[in-house]
All heavy atoms as TSV, in Angstrom:
chain	resi	resn	atom	element	x	y	z
A	1	MET	N	N	-4.679	-30.859	11.019
A	1	MET	CA	C	-4.714	-29.498	11.498
A	1	MET	C	C	-3.386	-28.790	11.218
A	1	MET	O	O	-3.374	-27.649	10.821
A	1	MET	CB	C	-5.030	-29.512	12.994
A	1	MET	CG	C	-5.418	-28.171	13.520
A	1	MET	SD	S	-6.953	-27.652	12.743
A	1	MET	CE	C	-7.560	-26.588	13.954
A	2	LYS	N	N	-2.285	-29.490	11.459
A	2	LYS	CA	C	-0.959	-28.919	11.205
A	2	LYS	C	C	-0.778	-28.613	9.717
A	2	LYS	O	O	-0.174	-27.600	9.358
A	2	LYS	CB	C	0.116	-29.902	11.697
A	2	LYS	CG	C	1.509	-29.369	11.620
A	2	LYS	CD	C	1.766	-28.314	12.672
A	2	LYS	CE	C	3.241	-27.998	12.696
A	2	LYS	NZ	N	3.539	-26.874	13.533
A	3	ALA	N	N	-1.326	-29.470	8.853
A	3	ALA	CA	C	-1.222	-29.251	7.406
A	3	ALA	C	C	-1.958	-27.980	7.002
A	3	ALA	O	O	-1.462	-27.204	6.167
A	3	ALA	CB	C	-1.770	-30.446	6.646
A	4	LEU	N	N	-3.126	-27.731	7.584
A	4	LEU	CA	C	-3.872	-26.512	7.269
A	4	LEU	C	C	-3.133	-25.266	7.740
A	4	LEU	O	O	-3.148	-24.235	7.070
A	4	LEU	CB	C	-5.265	-26.563	7.895
A	4	LEU	CG	C	-6.236	-27.555	7.261
A	4	LEU	CD1	C	-7.542	-27.573	8.033
A	4	LEU	CD2	C	-6.475	-27.208	5.805
A	5	GLN	N	N	-2.471	-25.370	8.866
A	5	GLN	CA	C	-1.679	-24.250	9.359
A	5	GLN	C	C	-0.525	-23.958	8.406
A	5	GLN	O	O	-0.234	-22.795	8.105
A	5	GLN	CB	C	-1.146	-24.549	10.756
A	5	GLN	CG	C	-0.357	-23.410	11.356
A	5	GLN	CD	C	0.185	-23.743	12.732
A	5	GLN	OE1	O	0.079	-24.875	13.203
A	5	GLN	NE2	N	0.774	-22.765	13.384
A	6	MET	N	N	0.106	-24.989	7.914
A	6	MET	CA	C	1.212	-24.814	6.958
A	6	MET	C	C	0.721	-24.209	5.652
A	6	MET	O	O	1.367	-23.323	5.083
A	6	MET	CB	C	1.913	-26.153	6.700
A	6	MET	CG	C	2.655	-26.703	7.915
A	6	MET	SD	S	3.950	-25.605	8.520
A	6	MET	CE	C	5.090	-25.702	7.160
A	7	VAL	N	N	-0.431	-24.672	5.157
A	7	VAL	CA	C	-1.001	-24.136	3.920
A	7	VAL	C	C	-1.362	-22.663	4.117
A	7	VAL	O	O	-1.090	-21.824	3.248
A	7	VAL	CB	C	-2.226	-24.957	3.477
A	7	VAL	CG1	C	-2.979	-24.262	2.358
A	7	VAL	CG2	C	-1.802	-26.350	3.044
A	8	ALA	N	N	-1.978	-22.336	5.254
A	8	ALA	CA	C	-2.335	-20.947	5.530
A	8	ALA	C	C	-1.091	-20.068	5.603
A	8	ALA	O	O	-1.052	-18.975	5.024
A	8	ALA	CB	C	-3.131	-20.862	6.830
A	9	SER	N	N	-0.060	-20.524	6.290
A	9	SER	CA	C	1.183	-19.754	6.401
A	9	SER	C	C	1.862	-19.580	5.053
A	9	SER	O	O	2.303	-18.481	4.700
A	9	SER	CB	C	2.141	-20.435	7.378
A	9	SER	OG	O	1.591	-20.458	8.667
A	10	ALA	N	N	1.944	-20.652	4.290
A	10	ALA	CA	C	2.595	-20.592	2.973
A	10	ALA	C	C	1.842	-19.672	2.024
A	10	ALA	O	O	2.457	-18.893	1.278
A	10	ALA	CB	C	2.710	-21.993	2.378
A	11	SER	N	N	0.514	-19.738	2.043
A	11	SER	CA	C	-0.253	-18.890	1.135
A	11	SER	C	C	-0.136	-17.421	1.544
A	11	SER	O	O	-0.083	-16.540	0.684
A	11	SER	CB	C	-1.715	-19.329	1.072
A	11	SER	OG	O	-2.333	-19.187	2.330
A	12	LEU	N	N	-0.074	-17.135	2.851
A	12	LEU	CA	C	0.108	-15.755	3.300
A	12	LEU	C	C	1.476	-15.227	2.889
A	12	LEU	O	O	1.592	-14.107	2.386
A	12	LEU	CB	C	-0.055	-15.658	4.812
A	12	LEU	CG	C	0.168	-14.262	5.409
A	12	LEU	CD1	C	-0.815	-13.262	4.827
A	12	LEU	CD2	C	0.077	-14.319	6.908
A	13	ILE	N	N	2.504	-16.008	3.061
A	13	ILE	CA	C	3.850	-15.594	2.657
A	13	ILE	C	C	3.923	-15.385	1.151
A	13	ILE	O	O	4.478	-14.397	0.673
A	13	ILE	CB	C	4.890	-16.621	3.141
A	13	ILE	CG1	C	4.982	-16.564	4.670
A	13	ILE	CG2	C	6.262	-16.371	2.505
A	13	ILE	CD1	C	5.760	-17.689	5.298
A	14	ALA	N	N	3.307	-16.286	0.384
A	14	ALA	CA	C	3.273	-16.129	-1.072
A	14	ALA	C	C	2.511	-14.865	-1.468
A	14	ALA	O	O	2.906	-14.152	-2.391
A	14	ALA	CB	C	2.639	-17.358	-1.715
A	15	LEU	N	N	1.424	-14.571	-0.764
A	15	LEU	CA	C	0.651	-13.364	-1.051
A	15	LEU	C	C	1.472	-12.110	-0.770
A	15	LEU	O	O	1.439	-11.152	-1.550
A	15	LEU	CB	C	-0.626	-13.361	-0.209
A	15	LEU	CG	C	-1.573	-12.182	-0.401
A	15	LEU	CD1	C	-2.070	-12.121	-1.844
A	15	LEU	CD2	C	-2.735	-12.288	0.559
A	16	ILE	N	N	2.229	-12.115	0.313
A	16	ILE	CA	C	3.094	-10.971	0.618
A	16	ILE	C	C	4.132	-10.773	-0.485
A	16	ILE	O	O	4.340	-9.651	-0.968
A	16	ILE	CB	C	3.768	-11.162	1.995
A	16	ILE	CG1	C	2.723	-11.058	3.103
A	16	ILE	CG2	C	4.896	-10.153	2.193
A	16	ILE	CD1	C	3.216	-11.487	4.464
A	17	PHE	N	N	4.770	-11.854	-0.914
A	17	PHE	CA	C	5.752	-11.743	-1.996
A	17	PHE	C	C	5.105	-11.272	-3.292
A	17	PHE	O	O	5.679	-10.457	-4.024
A	17	PHE	CB	C	6.485	-13.069	-2.209
A	17	PHE	CG	C	7.587	-13.302	-1.228
A	17	PHE	CD1	C	7.473	-14.287	-0.257
A	17	PHE	CD2	C	8.742	-12.535	-1.248
A	17	PHE	CE1	C	8.486	-14.509	0.658
A	17	PHE	CE2	C	9.767	-12.739	-0.338
A	17	PHE	CZ	C	9.623	-13.729	0.621
A	18	LEU	N	N	3.906	-11.768	-3.592
A	18	LEU	CA	C	3.201	-11.332	-4.799
A	18	LEU	C	C	2.904	-9.842	-4.743
A	18	LEU	O	O	3.127	-9.120	-5.723
A	18	LEU	CB	C	1.905	-12.122	-4.984
A	18	LEU	CG	C	1.008	-11.641	-6.131
A	18	LEU	CD1	C	1.714	-11.807	-7.471
A	18	LEU	CD2	C	-0.321	-12.363	-6.110
A	19	CYS	N	N	2.406	-9.361	-3.603
A	19	CYS	CA	C	2.077	-7.940	-3.480
A	19	CYS	C	C	3.320	-7.056	-3.628
A	19	CYS	O	O	3.273	-6.024	-4.299
A	19	CYS	CB	C	1.386	-7.682	-2.151
A	19	CYS	SG	S	-0.288	-8.346	-2.066
A	20	VAL	N	N	4.411	-7.471	-3.017
A	20	VAL	CA	C	5.649	-6.696	-3.147
A	20	VAL	C	C	6.143	-6.716	-4.588
A	20	VAL	O	O	6.489	-5.675	-5.156
A	20	VAL	CB	C	6.729	-7.230	-2.183
A	20	VAL	CG1	C	8.084	-6.616	-2.485
A	20	VAL	CG2	C	6.325	-6.959	-0.739
A	21	ALA	N	N	6.159	-7.877	-5.208
A	21	ALA	CA	C	6.595	-7.977	-6.609
A	21	ALA	C	C	5.687	-7.175	-7.524
A	21	ALA	O	O	6.147	-6.520	-8.463
A	21	ALA	CB	C	6.624	-9.441	-7.047
A	22	TRP	N	N	4.390	-7.224	-7.260
A	22	TRP	CA	C	3.424	-6.501	-8.081
A	22	TRP	C	C	3.708	-4.995	-8.026
A	22	TRP	O	O	3.736	-4.320	-9.054
A	22	TRP	CB	C	2.031	-6.788	-7.559
A	22	TRP	CG	C	0.912	-6.368	-8.460
A	22	TRP	CD1	C	0.900	-5.351	-9.377
A	22	TRP	CD2	C	-0.381	-6.949	-8.521
A	22	TRP	NE1	N	-0.303	-5.268	-9.980
A	22	TRP	CE2	C	-1.116	-6.235	-9.470
A	22	TRP	CE3	C	-0.982	-7.984	-7.840
A	22	TRP	CZ2	C	-2.436	-6.541	-9.776
A	22	TRP	CZ3	C	-2.291	-8.294	-8.146
A	22	TRP	CH2	C	-3.005	-7.584	-9.102
A	23	GLU	N	N	3.923	-4.474	-6.826
A	23	GLU	CA	C	4.128	-3.039	-6.670
A	23	GLU	C	C	5.520	-2.583	-7.093
A	23	GLU	O	O	5.700	-1.440	-7.479
A	23	GLU	CB	C	3.869	-2.620	-5.221
A	23	GLU	CG	C	2.423	-2.713	-4.821
A	23	GLU	CD	C	1.515	-1.804	-5.638
A	23	GLU	OE1	O	1.949	-0.706	-6.040
A	23	GLU	OE2	O	0.374	-2.200	-5.881
A	24	VAL	N	N	6.507	-3.476	-7.026
A	24	VAL	CA	C	7.879	-3.064	-7.339
A	24	VAL	C	C	8.233	-3.320	-8.793
A	24	VAL	O	O	8.818	-2.463	-9.463
A	24	VAL	CB	C	8.875	-3.767	-6.392
A	24	VAL	CG1	C	10.310	-3.454	-6.779
A	24	VAL	CG2	C	8.616	-3.351	-4.957
A	25	TRP	N	N	7.870	-4.510	-9.326
A	25	TRP	CA	C	8.320	-4.869	-10.671
A	25	TRP	C	C	7.212	-5.110	-11.680
A	25	TRP	O	O	7.331	-4.692	-12.822
A	25	TRP	CB	C	9.157	-6.155	-10.616
A	25	TRP	CG	C	10.378	-6.034	-9.796
A	25	TRP	CD1	C	11.488	-5.283	-10.056
A	25	TRP	CD2	C	10.623	-6.688	-8.552
A	25	TRP	NE1	N	12.401	-5.428	-9.049
A	25	TRP	CE2	C	11.904	-6.290	-8.114
A	25	TRP	CE3	C	9.898	-7.569	-7.768
A	25	TRP	CZ2	C	12.449	-6.744	-6.932
A	25	TRP	CZ3	C	10.446	-8.017	-6.585
A	25	TRP	CH2	C	11.701	-7.604	-6.182
A	26	LEU	N	N	6.196	-5.808	-11.325
A	26	LEU	CA	C	5.222	-6.307	-12.302
A	26	LEU	C	C	4.300	-5.218	-12.843
A	26	LEU	O	O	4.168	-5.075	-14.061
A	26	LEU	CB	C	4.402	-7.449	-11.694
A	26	LEU	CG	C	5.226	-8.646	-11.211
A	26	LEU	CD1	C	4.334	-9.660	-10.513
A	26	LEU	CD2	C	5.958	-9.284	-12.384
A	27	ALA	N	N	3.636	-4.492	-11.982
A	27	ALA	CA	C	2.714	-3.444	-12.420
A	27	ALA	C	C	2.602	-2.378	-11.334
A	27	ALA	O	O	1.568	-2.249	-10.684
A	27	ALA	CB	C	1.345	-4.042	-12.723
A	28	PRO	N	N	3.658	-1.611	-11.135
A	28	PRO	CA	C	3.620	-0.622	-10.054
A	28	PRO	C	C	2.605	0.485	-10.326
A	28	PRO	O	O	2.392	0.886	-11.473
A	28	PRO	CB	C	5.045	-0.062	-10.027
A	28	PRO	CG	C	5.605	-0.353	-11.368
A	28	PRO	CD	C	4.916	-1.579	-11.863
A	29	MET	N	N	1.972	0.946	-9.249
A	29	MET	CA	C	1.037	2.056	-9.359
A	29	MET	C	C	1.828	3.352	-9.415
A	29	MET	O	O	2.955	3.439	-8.956
A	29	MET	CB	C	0.100	2.077	-8.147
A	29	MET	CG	C	-0.827	0.898	-8.085
A	29	MET	SD	S	-1.921	0.981	-6.662
A	29	MET	CE	C	-2.932	2.374	-7.125
A	30	ARG	N	N	1.201	4.373	-9.939
A	30	ARG	CA	C	1.831	5.684	-9.970
A	30	ARG	C	C	1.489	6.413	-8.671
A	30	ARG	O	O	0.694	5.983	-7.875
A	30	ARG	CB	C	1.353	6.483	-11.188
A	30	ARG	CG	C	1.637	5.757	-12.504
A	30	ARG	CD	C	3.143	5.564	-12.693
A	30	ARG	NE	N	3.389	4.761	-13.876
A	30	ARG	CZ	C	4.029	3.622	-13.859
A	30	ARG	NH1	N	4.466	3.122	-12.741
A	30	ARG	NH2	N	4.249	2.955	-14.960
A	31	VAL	N	N	2.063	7.595	-8.498
A	31	VAL	CA	C	1.952	8.322	-7.215
A	31	VAL	C	C	0.508	8.568	-6.825
A	31	VAL	O	O	0.118	8.390	-5.678
A	31	VAL	CB	C	2.726	9.657	-7.298
A	31	VAL	CG1	C	2.498	10.493	-6.050
A	31	VAL	CG2	C	4.176	9.411	-7.536
A	32	LEU	N	N	-0.327	9.002	-7.753
A	32	LEU	CA	C	-1.703	9.348	-7.407
A	32	LEU	C	C	-2.504	8.132	-6.985
A	32	LEU	O	O	-3.513	8.267	-6.296
A	32	LEU	CB	C	-2.384	10.068	-8.573
A	32	LEU	CG	C	-1.774	11.434	-8.905
A	32	LEU	CD1	C	-2.494	12.044	-10.091
A	32	LEU	CD2	C	-1.847	12.360	-7.721
A	33	GLY	N	N	-2.074	6.928	-7.359
A	33	GLY	CA	C	-2.746	5.721	-6.896
A	33	GLY	C	C	-2.643	5.583	-5.398
A	33	GLY	O	O	-3.600	5.167	-4.738
A	34	TYR	N	N	-1.510	5.941	-4.843
A	34	TYR	CA	C	-1.329	5.885	-3.399
A	34	TYR	C	C	-2.236	6.894	-2.707
A	34	TYR	O	O	-2.818	6.619	-1.669
A	34	TYR	CB	C	0.129	6.135	-3.009
A	34	TYR	CG	C	1.060	5.085	-3.524
A	34	TYR	CD1	C	2.050	5.375	-4.440
A	34	TYR	CD2	C	0.930	3.773	-3.087
A	34	TYR	CE1	C	2.902	4.395	-4.906
A	34	TYR	CE2	C	1.782	2.785	-3.548
A	34	TYR	CZ	C	2.761	3.104	-4.457
A	34	TYR	OH	O	3.596	2.131	-4.918
A	35	PHE	N	N	-2.362	8.072	-3.301
A	35	PHE	CA	C	-3.247	9.093	-2.739
A	35	PHE	C	C	-4.688	8.608	-2.737
A	35	PHE	O	O	-5.397	8.734	-1.733
A	35	PHE	CB	C	-3.128	10.393	-3.545
A	35	PHE	CG	C	-4.098	11.444	-3.113
A	35	PHE	CD1	C	-3.846	12.208	-1.981
A	35	PHE	CD2	C	-5.266	11.663	-3.816
A	35	PHE	CE1	C	-4.744	13.171	-1.568
A	35	PHE	CE2	C	-6.173	12.623	-3.410
A	35	PHE	CZ	C	-5.908	13.382	-2.282
A	36	THR	N	N	-5.117	8.033	-3.838
A	36	THR	CA	C	-6.491	7.544	-3.944
A	36	THR	C	C	-6.752	6.416	-2.949
A	36	THR	O	O	-7.775	6.415	-2.253
A	36	THR	CB	C	-6.775	7.053	-5.375
A	36	THR	OG1	O	-6.523	8.125	-6.286
A	36	THR	CG2	C	-8.198	6.586	-5.524
A	37	GLU	N	N	-5.837	5.466	-2.870
A	37	GLU	CA	C	-6.006	4.360	-1.926
A	37	GLU	C	C	-6.068	4.875	-0.494
A	37	GLU	O	O	-6.943	4.476	0.288
A	37	GLU	CB	C	-4.863	3.359	-2.046
A	37	GLU	CG	C	-4.992	2.229	-1.043
A	37	GLU	CD	C	-3.764	1.351	-0.958
A	37	GLU	OE1	O	-2.656	1.792	-1.324
A	37	GLU	OE2	O	-3.928	0.209	-0.492
A	38	GLY	N	N	-5.163	5.763	-0.135
A	38	GLY	CA	C	-5.148	6.301	1.218
A	38	GLY	C	C	-6.415	7.061	1.554
A	38	GLY	O	O	-6.986	6.912	2.634
A	39	THR	N	N	-6.880	7.881	0.614
A	39	THR	CA	C	-8.095	8.654	0.846
A	39	THR	C	C	-9.308	7.751	1.032
A	39	THR	O	O	-10.116	7.960	1.940
A	39	THR	CB	C	-8.330	9.622	-0.325
A	39	THR	OG1	O	-7.176	10.461	-0.475
A	39	THR	CG2	C	-9.548	10.488	-0.090
A	40	VAL	N	N	-9.439	6.740	0.196
A	40	VAL	CA	C	-10.565	5.812	0.320
A	40	VAL	C	C	-10.501	5.073	1.649
A	40	VAL	O	O	-11.514	4.919	2.345
A	40	VAL	CB	C	-10.586	4.823	-0.863
A	40	VAL	CG1	C	-11.546	3.681	-0.617
A	40	VAL	CG2	C	-10.946	5.549	-2.145
A	41	ARG	N	N	-9.314	4.633	2.030
A	41	ARG	CA	C	-9.187	3.889	3.281
A	41	ARG	C	C	-9.391	4.772	4.515
A	41	ARG	O	O	-9.843	4.302	5.541
A	41	ARG	CB	C	-7.841	3.192	3.349
A	41	ARG	CG	C	-7.771	1.996	2.430
A	41	ARG	CD	C	-6.449	1.298	2.582
A	41	ARG	NE	N	-6.364	0.160	1.704
A	41	ARG	CZ	C	-6.286	-1.088	2.146
A	41	ARG	NH1	N	-6.261	-1.346	3.428
A	41	ARG	NH2	N	-6.220	-2.083	1.293
A	42	VAL	N	N	-9.054	6.056	4.426
A	42	VAL	CA	C	-9.326	6.960	5.545
A	42	VAL	C	C	-10.822	7.003	5.823
A	42	VAL	O	O	-11.260	6.990	6.968
A	42	VAL	CB	C	-8.776	8.380	5.266
A	42	VAL	CG1	C	-9.393	9.407	6.190
A	42	VAL	CG2	C	-7.269	8.404	5.399
A	43	TRP	N	N	-11.626	7.040	4.759
A	43	TRP	CA	C	-13.078	7.137	4.915
A	43	TRP	C	C	-13.726	5.790	5.212
A	43	TRP	O	O	-14.764	5.738	5.883
A	43	TRP	CB	C	-13.712	7.739	3.670
A	43	TRP	CG	C	-13.377	9.185	3.543
A	43	TRP	CD1	C	-12.466	9.738	2.698
A	43	TRP	CD2	C	-13.908	10.267	4.303
A	43	TRP	NE1	N	-12.398	11.094	2.881
A	43	TRP	CE2	C	-13.280	11.444	3.866
A	43	TRP	CE3	C	-14.853	10.348	5.332
A	43	TRP	CZ2	C	-13.572	12.689	4.404
A	43	TRP	CZ3	C	-15.141	11.595	5.857
A	43	TRP	CH2	C	-14.508	12.747	5.401
A	44	SER	N	N	-13.167	4.697	4.736
A	44	SER	CA	C	-13.851	3.408	4.864
A	44	SER	C	C	-13.344	2.552	6.017
A	44	SER	O	O	-14.096	1.747	6.553
A	44	SER	CB	C	-13.732	2.614	3.560
A	44	SER	OG	O	-12.377	2.284	3.306
A	45	ASP	N	N	-12.091	2.705	6.409
A	45	ASP	CA	C	-11.530	1.889	7.482
A	45	ASP	C	C	-11.656	2.614	8.820
A	45	ASP	O	O	-12.062	3.771	8.879
A	45	ASP	CB	C	-10.062	1.577	7.206
A	45	ASP	CG	C	-9.879	0.626	6.042
A	45	ASP	OD1	O	-10.892	0.183	5.471
A	45	ASP	OD2	O	-8.726	0.334	5.700
A	46	SER	N	N	-11.284	1.917	9.871
A	46	SER	CA	C	-11.296	2.540	11.191
A	46	SER	C	C	-10.053	2.088	11.964
A	46	SER	O	O	-9.368	1.158	11.569
A	46	SER	CB	C	-12.566	2.159	11.953
A	46	SER	OG	O	-12.616	0.759	12.127
A	47	GLY	N	N	-9.792	2.788	13.051
A	47	GLY	CA	C	-8.679	2.416	13.904
A	47	GLY	C	C	-7.326	2.645	13.264
A	47	GLY	O	O	-7.108	3.635	12.563
A	48	LEU	N	N	-6.423	1.710	13.507
A	48	LEU	CA	C	-5.049	1.823	13.016
A	48	LEU	C	C	-4.990	1.889	11.494
A	48	LEU	O	O	-4.205	2.643	10.928
A	48	LEU	CB	C	-4.208	0.641	13.522
A	48	LEU	CG	C	-2.747	0.623	13.089
A	48	LEU	CD1	C	-2.019	1.876	13.594
A	48	LEU	CD2	C	-2.066	-0.628	13.567
A	49	SER	N	N	-5.842	1.135	10.832
A	49	SER	CA	C	-5.842	1.128	9.369
A	49	SER	C	C	-6.163	2.512	8.811
A	49	SER	O	O	-5.535	2.958	7.850
A	49	SER	CB	C	-6.851	0.102	8.854
A	49	SER	OG	O	-6.845	0.063	7.449
A	50	ALA	N	N	-7.129	3.195	9.390
A	50	ALA	CA	C	-7.473	4.548	8.931
A	50	ALA	C	C	-6.326	5.516	9.209
A	50	ALA	O	O	-6.029	6.390	8.388
A	50	ALA	CB	C	-8.757	5.019	9.598
A	51	TRP	N	N	-5.678	5.358	10.362
A	51	TRP	CA	C	-4.552	6.224	10.689
A	51	TRP	C	C	-3.399	6.014	9.705
A	51	TRP	O	O	-2.807	6.980	9.219
A	51	TRP	CB	C	-4.104	5.942	12.115
A	51	TRP	CG	C	-3.051	6.891	12.584
A	51	TRP	CD1	C	-3.246	8.134	13.093
A	51	TRP	CD2	C	-1.639	6.677	12.565
A	51	TRP	NE1	N	-2.035	8.709	13.405
A	51	TRP	CE2	C	-1.033	7.839	13.088
A	51	TRP	CE3	C	-0.830	5.626	12.160
A	51	TRP	CZ2	C	0.347	7.963	13.213
A	51	TRP	CZ3	C	0.550	5.762	12.283
A	51	TRP	CH2	C	1.115	6.917	12.807
A	52	LEU	N	N	-3.083	4.766	9.407
A	52	LEU	CA	C	-2.019	4.470	8.443
A	52	LEU	C	C	-2.373	4.983	7.054
A	52	LEU	O	O	-1.508	5.450	6.310
A	52	LEU	CB	C	-1.743	2.967	8.409
A	52	LEU	CG	C	-1.117	2.383	9.675
A	52	LEU	CD1	C	-1.056	0.873	9.583
A	52	LEU	CD2	C	0.257	2.980	9.925
A	53	ALA	N	N	-3.645	4.904	6.693
A	53	ALA	CA	C	-4.087	5.428	5.400
A	53	ALA	C	C	-3.896	6.939	5.353
A	53	ALA	O	O	-3.528	7.489	4.305
A	53	ALA	CB	C	-5.546	5.059	5.160
A	54	GLY	N	N	-4.139	7.606	6.458
A	54	GLY	CA	C	-3.897	9.046	6.508
A	54	GLY	C	C	-2.429	9.381	6.323
A	54	GLY	O	O	-2.083	10.336	5.623
A	55	VAL	N	N	-1.574	8.583	6.929
A	55	VAL	CA	C	-0.133	8.769	6.752
A	55	VAL	C	C	0.253	8.528	5.292
A	55	VAL	O	O	1.044	9.280	4.715
A	55	VAL	CB	C	0.671	7.846	7.697
A	55	VAL	CG1	C	2.151	7.895	7.384
A	55	VAL	CG2	C	0.415	8.225	9.144
A	56	GLU	N	N	-0.326	7.491	4.682
A	56	GLU	CA	C	-0.062	7.207	3.262
A	56	GLU	C	C	-0.483	8.385	2.391
A	56	GLU	O	O	0.257	8.798	1.485
A	56	GLU	CB	C	-0.813	5.946	2.839
A	56	GLU	CG	C	-0.621	5.594	1.378
A	56	GLU	CD	C	-1.421	4.385	0.953
A	56	GLU	OE1	O	-2.541	4.177	1.461
A	56	GLU	OE2	O	-0.918	3.649	0.079
A	57	THR	N	N	-1.659	8.944	2.663
A	57	THR	CA	C	-2.140	10.091	1.898
A	57	THR	C	C	-1.213	11.278	2.074
A	57	THR	O	O	-0.829	11.932	1.098
A	57	THR	CB	C	-3.572	10.459	2.333
A	57	THR	OG1	O	-4.423	9.330	2.135
A	57	THR	CG2	C	-4.107	11.634	1.543
A	58	LEU	N	N	-0.840	11.560	3.313
A	58	LEU	CA	C	0.058	12.676	3.588
A	58	LEU	C	C	1.405	12.500	2.895
A	58	LEU	O	O	1.916	13.436	2.265
A	58	LEU	CB	C	0.257	12.832	5.096
A	58	LEU	CG	C	1.234	13.934	5.522
A	58	LEU	CD1	C	0.668	15.293	5.155
A	58	LEU	CD2	C	1.511	13.840	6.996
A	59	LEU	N	N	1.978	11.314	2.980
A	59	LEU	CA	C	3.273	11.063	2.333
A	59	LEU	C	C	3.181	11.181	0.813
A	59	LEU	O	O	4.108	11.674	0.173
A	59	LEU	CB	C	3.797	9.681	2.720
A	59	LEU	CG	C	4.279	9.550	4.161
A	59	LEU	CD1	C	4.633	8.092	4.459
A	59	LEU	CD2	C	5.465	10.458	4.426
A	60	SER	N	N	2.070	10.754	0.232
A	60	SER	CA	C	1.931	10.873	-1.217
A	60	SER	C	C	1.818	12.338	-1.639
A	60	SER	O	O	2.351	12.729	-2.680
A	60	SER	CB	C	0.737	10.064	-1.725
A	60	SER	OG	O	-0.482	10.632	-1.298
A	61	VAL	N	N	1.154	13.159	-0.834
A	61	VAL	CA	C	1.051	14.590	-1.139
A	61	VAL	C	C	2.417	15.259	-0.992
A	61	VAL	O	O	2.822	16.054	-1.860
A	61	VAL	CB	C	-0.005	15.258	-0.229
A	61	VAL	CG1	C	0.058	16.772	-0.333
A	61	VAL	CG2	C	-1.397	14.755	-0.569
A	62	VAL	N	N	3.133	14.923	0.062
A	62	VAL	CA	C	4.482	15.478	0.253
A	62	VAL	C	C	5.382	15.091	-0.912
A	62	VAL	O	O	6.097	15.935	-1.472
A	62	VAL	CB	C	5.083	15.014	1.600
A	62	VAL	CG1	C	6.566	15.341	1.687
A	62	VAL	CG2	C	4.327	15.637	2.756
A	63	PHE	N	N	5.347	13.816	-1.297
A	63	PHE	CA	C	6.175	13.368	-2.417
A	63	PHE	C	C	5.794	14.086	-3.707
A	63	PHE	O	O	6.664	14.513	-4.466
A	63	PHE	CB	C	6.041	11.860	-2.615
A	63	PHE	CG	C	6.727	11.389	-3.865
A	63	PHE	CD1	C	8.097	11.331	-3.940
A	63	PHE	CD2	C	5.995	11.030	-4.985
A	63	PHE	CE1	C	8.745	10.922	-5.101
A	63	PHE	CE2	C	6.619	10.628	-6.142
A	63	PHE	CZ	C	7.997	10.568	-6.200
A	64	PHE	N	N	4.504	14.233	-3.961
A	64	PHE	CA	C	4.045	14.884	-5.183
A	64	PHE	C	C	4.584	16.304	-5.282
A	64	PHE	O	O	5.154	16.695	-6.304
A	64	PHE	CB	C	2.508	14.887	-5.228
A	64	PHE	CG	C	1.947	15.590	-6.415
A	64	PHE	CD1	C	1.954	14.982	-7.666
A	64	PHE	CD2	C	1.412	16.860	-6.297
A	64	PHE	CE1	C	1.438	15.627	-8.778
A	64	PHE	CE2	C	0.892	17.515	-7.398
A	64	PHE	CZ	C	0.904	16.902	-8.643
A	65	PHE	N	N	4.416	17.089	-4.213
A	65	PHE	CA	C	4.887	18.473	-4.258
A	65	PHE	C	C	6.407	18.563	-4.285
A	65	PHE	O	O	6.967	19.414	-4.982
A	65	PHE	CB	C	4.304	19.279	-3.095
A	65	PHE	CG	C	2.878	19.661	-3.337
A	65	PHE	CD1	C	1.861	19.054	-2.634
A	65	PHE	CD2	C	2.549	20.607	-4.296
A	65	PHE	CE1	C	0.534	19.384	-2.860
A	65	PHE	CE2	C	1.232	20.947	-4.541
A	65	PHE	CZ	C	0.213	20.338	-3.821
A	66	ALA	N	N	7.083	17.678	-3.575
A	66	ALA	CA	C	8.546	17.678	-3.621
A	66	ALA	C	C	9.044	17.353	-5.024
A	66	ALA	O	O	9.994	17.975	-5.517
A	66	ALA	CB	C	9.100	16.686	-2.609
A	67	ALA	N	N	8.417	16.395	-5.680
A	67	ALA	CA	C	8.810	16.024	-7.052
A	67	ALA	C	C	8.531	17.161	-8.024
A	67	ALA	O	O	9.340	17.437	-8.912
A	67	ALA	CB	C	8.083	14.759	-7.484
A	68	ILE	N	N	7.387	17.819	-7.861
A	68	ILE	CA	C	7.042	18.942	-8.749
A	68	ILE	C	C	8.047	20.082	-8.592
A	68	ILE	O	O	8.556	20.632	-9.565
A	68	ILE	CB	C	5.607	19.436	-8.448
A	68	ILE	CG1	C	4.582	18.393	-8.865
A	68	ILE	CG2	C	5.322	20.781	-9.118
A	68	ILE	CD1	C	4.544	18.104	-10.344
A	69	TYR	N	N	8.348	20.436	-7.335
A	69	TYR	CA	C	9.288	21.536	-7.121
A	69	TYR	C	C	10.707	21.153	-7.503
A	69	TYR	O	O	11.476	22.000	-7.963
A	69	TYR	CB	C	9.230	22.027	-5.670
A	69	TYR	CG	C	8.014	22.893	-5.434
A	69	TYR	CD1	C	6.957	22.440	-4.666
A	69	TYR	CD2	C	7.910	24.163	-6.016
A	69	TYR	CE1	C	5.839	23.221	-4.465
A	69	TYR	CE2	C	6.793	24.940	-5.832
A	69	TYR	CZ	C	5.763	24.479	-5.051
A	69	TYR	OH	O	4.653	25.252	-4.868
A	70	TYR	N	N	11.051	19.898	-7.372
A	70	TYR	CA	C	12.374	19.442	-7.821
A	70	TYR	C	C	12.481	19.542	-9.340
A	70	TYR	O	O	13.487	19.996	-9.861
A	70	TYR	CB	C	12.628	18.017	-7.355
A	70	TYR	CG	C	13.914	17.455	-7.894
A	70	TYR	CD1	C	15.133	17.855	-7.360
A	70	TYR	CD2	C	13.913	16.541	-8.932
A	70	TYR	CE1	C	16.319	17.345	-7.855
A	70	TYR	CE2	C	15.101	16.038	-9.444
A	70	TYR	CZ	C	16.295	16.432	-8.901
A	70	TYR	OH	O	17.467	15.945	-9.404
A	71	ALA	N	N	11.416	19.143	-10.034
A	71	ALA	CA	C	11.423	19.191	-11.500
A	71	ALA	C	C	11.431	20.630	-12.007
A	71	ALA	O	O	11.947	20.910	-13.078
A	71	ALA	CB	C	10.205	18.445	-12.053
A	72	LYS	N	N	10.879	21.529	-11.226
A	72	LYS	CA	C	10.816	22.938	-11.618
A	72	LYS	C	C	12.214	23.514	-11.651
A	72	LYS	O	O	12.657	24.185	-12.472
A	72	LYS	CB	C	9.957	23.704	-10.623
A	72	LYS	CG	C	9.796	25.157	-10.916
A	72	LYS	CD	C	8.940	25.795	-9.853
A	72	LYS	CE	C	8.894	27.295	-10.073
A	72	LYS	NZ	N	8.189	27.970	-9.028
């Protein structure tokens, strides 16, 4: 039982590192990817996950317009 707990913990930690590496170095998504993910999760998830997705969508829109006006 203890071995399964260790395997579960190790695989979760490895998955977290993979996701961070994927988004930061390996194959990062562009800004609109965050908007799309947030929008889909707002409609499909519930509770805290939907609320966080709404925040993600809002932040991606704010970043998009700030970047556009900065570039202007």
